[in-house]
C-alpha angles and dihedrals in degrees: 000000000000116000123210107240116241118260114278090238090065096053105029118109122228089257092053092046092052092046093050091052092051092049090050092051091049088056093047093049096057136152093009125340149096127252132186132195145161102232127222087256090059097253121138108223141180124202118194121184132191103181105289096354116091132187120191123188127188113203133207122212088240093056099262118131147173123210145176135197127198144118113308093237091050091046090061098037094048094046089235090160089059090050090052090052090052091050091050091051093045092050091046096238106187118247135188129197112226116185124225133034114338102192118126113262112245102195144007116271088219135353091246136105088261090051091052093050093046090051091051089050092050091051093049091049087053102048106021131236125296117205115223123183113261112283095018130100099195117135140134085280103111139162095008092294128146093243125143159281099023142174127257091254090052092049088052092049091051089054088054090054090056090046089061089067096041122093106254135154096218116012095175092055091049091049095047094046092049094048093045092051092046094047093048090053091048089050095045090230138040108301115242114203106224121234092241093059110102100176098083132256095278094057092045091053090048090050089052090055091046092053091050088050092052096054116127113266096019111153135194091241091052093047092049092052091046091053091046090053090049090051091052090050089051090053090054091055 
């Protein structure tokens, strides 16, 4: 009697799962393109392809990373993805399991404050959370690229970039309402911009969000749920 083999997901090791995800992203990125994902093993990865040349980076939430570049066919044949997984484990790159789909969001669900916050949540769920020191926005996010992991302020700013290309009657009002609501929730009360602050209200609100983001023990899953709750509050007015 022939038995149906168990699903691959039930028998695959973490290394195999990671390798399969990298190989899938290499295929999706051809002939030229860039793909990002949070793998089933909790690693934030970027795959960039220029025809037959492939670069794969594995990011840590503290900014550390390992990477490899070679021909796409060699990448698969040499099991380079598996070697990257072993390097990430050996170096202790931090990982975080985030449930649900992890594909990068392509567009806003709606050009509203709730839509912006939902988009930011989707992006964080996709790339993972980077921890910056309080008052700083530094992260692997560079040159306006969709790299990961990122901070909550960066996820919000990426949503604003998408808003620029989305039909909307008053983009500035949508942006300001979303940021004000998010900052107030991060602060636990309406944010009052102090008299000594010279950078403008927008930058102070963004700093409030950044300091919430940098709190010890903050996780991607927690940040995603926080943004989702803020989006629901925005929908209610």
